[in-house]
C-alpha positions in Angstrom: -8.2 45.3 92.9 -5.5 43.0 91.5 -4.3 42.9 87.9 -5.5 39.2 87.7 -9.1 40.4 88.2 -9.0 42.6 85.0 -6.6 40.9 82.7 -7.6 38.7 79.7 -6.7 35.1 80.3 -5.5 33.0 78.9 -3.4 35.2 76.6 -3.0 34.4 72.9 0.5 33.0 72.5 2.7 31.5 69.8 6.0 29.6 69.9 9.1 31.4 68.6 9.4 29.2 65.5 5.8 29.9 64.3 5.7 31.5 60.9 4.6 35.1 60.3 1.6 33.8 58.4 0.7 31.4 61.2 1.0 34.2 63.7 -1.2 36.4 61.6 -3.9 33.7 61.3 -3.8 33.2 65.1 -4.3 36.9 65.6 -7.2 36.9 63.2 -8.7 33.8 64.8 -8.8 35.5 68.2 -9.4 39.0 67.0 -6.4 40.5 68.8 -3.7 43.0 67.8 -0.8 41.2 69.5 0.4 37.9 70.6 3.0 36.8 73.1 5.9 34.7 72.0 6.4 32.1 74.6 8.7 29.1 75.1 7.2 25.6 75.9 7.5 26.1 79.6 5.6 29.4 79.6 8.6 31.7 79.7 8.0 35.0 77.8 10.4 35.6 74.9 8.7 38.6 73.4 5.7 40.3 71.9 4.6 40.8 68.4 1.9 43.2 67.2 0.0 43.5 64.0 2.2 46.6 63.2 5.4 44.5 63.7 4.1 42.0 61.2 3.3 44.7 58.7 6.3 46.9 59.1 9.1 44.6 60.2 7.8 41.5 58.4 6.2 42.2 55.1 7.5 45.8 54.9 11.0 44.5 55.8 10.9 42.0 52.9 10.5 38.9 55.0 8.8 35.9 53.6 5.5 34.9 55.1 7.1 31.7 56.3 9.8 33.5 58.3 9.8 32.9 62.0 7.9 35.2 64.3 10.9 35.7 66.5 12.5 37.6 63.6 10.0 40.5 64.1 9.0 40.3 67.8 10.1 42.9 70.4 12.2 40.9 72.8 12.3 43.5 75.6 8.8 43.4 77.1 7.4 45.4 80.0 5.4 43.2 82.3 3.3 43.2 85.5 2.7 40.5 88.0 -0.8 38.9 88.4 -0.8 39.8 92.1 0.1 43.4 91.6 -2.5 46.0 92.5 -4.2 47.5 89.5 -2.6 50.9 90.4 0.8 49.4 89.5 -0.5 48.7 86.0 -1.8 52.2 85.6 1.6 53.6 86.7 3.4 51.2 84.4 1.3 52.2 81.4 1.8 55.9 82.2 5.6 55.5 82.8 6.4 53.4 79.7 3.8 54.4 77.1 3.1 50.8 76.1 -0.4 49.7 75.3 -0.2 46.1 76.4 1.3 44.4 79.4 1.9 40.7 79.6 0.9 39.4 83.1 3.3 37.0 84.8 2.9 34.7 87.8 6.2 33.1 89.0 7.8 33.9 85.7 5.2 32.2 83.6 2.7 34.1 81.3 -0.8 33.9 82.6 -2.6 36.8 81.0 -2.5 40.1 79.1 -3.6 43.5 80.3 -4.3 46.2 77.8 -5.3 49.9 77.9 -8.7 48.7 76.7 -9.1 46.5 79.8 -8.5 49.5 82.0 -11.0 51.6 80.1 -13.6 48.8 80.6 -12.8 48.8 84.3 -13.2 52.5 84.5 -16.5 52.4 82.5 -17.8 49.7 84.9 -17.0 51.8 87.9 -18.7 54.8 86.3 -21.8 52.7 85.6 -21.9 51.6 89.2 -21.8 55.2 90.3 -24.1 56.6 87.7 -26.7 53.8 88.0 -28.3 55.1 91.2 -28.0 58.7 90.2 -29.7 58.0 86.9 -32.5 56.1 88.6 -33.1 58.9 91.1 -33.3 61.4 88.2 -35.8 59.3 86.4 -38.0 59.2 89.5 -38.0 62.9 90.0 -39.9 65.4 87.8 -37.6 66.7 85.0 -37.7 70.3 86.3 -40.1 73.1 87.1 -43.7 72.7 86.0 -44.8 74.4 82.8 -46.9 76.9 84.8 -43.8 78.2 86.5 -42.3 79.1 83.2 -45.5 80.4 81.5 -45.2 84.1 80.5 -47.3 86.5 82.7 -50.5 87.7 81.2 -50.5 91.3 80.3 
């Protein structure tokens, strides 16, 4: 399975000159914990999380109108849309990040999160457990009550 089959697309993005308050509103609007900071042509400049906004932004004394590129993390670990999903698992494990921007020919096309991988695993488990659960429901739950009845004395 490819990363592109599991990623969230399109990703939530902002331009580098968007304000902290504008970024926060965008995150709230889309109910996400991070946004990608992207140039007009789709080139990735960085990532900013809700924690970055709180700690580096407001906690760092920045004004709500400060630019988002002042608090973003410019060094971002990424994966390619055409990568096998196993590459993403290995990247998460190796780096300890929780979000991976997905690129295609250098342009941002999606976001892959740990939660996306959990959902993929849960879907696979459901596929496996569905037939098992159905067969259990069709069989008697166990020995009949007579087999477990105490012997008469």
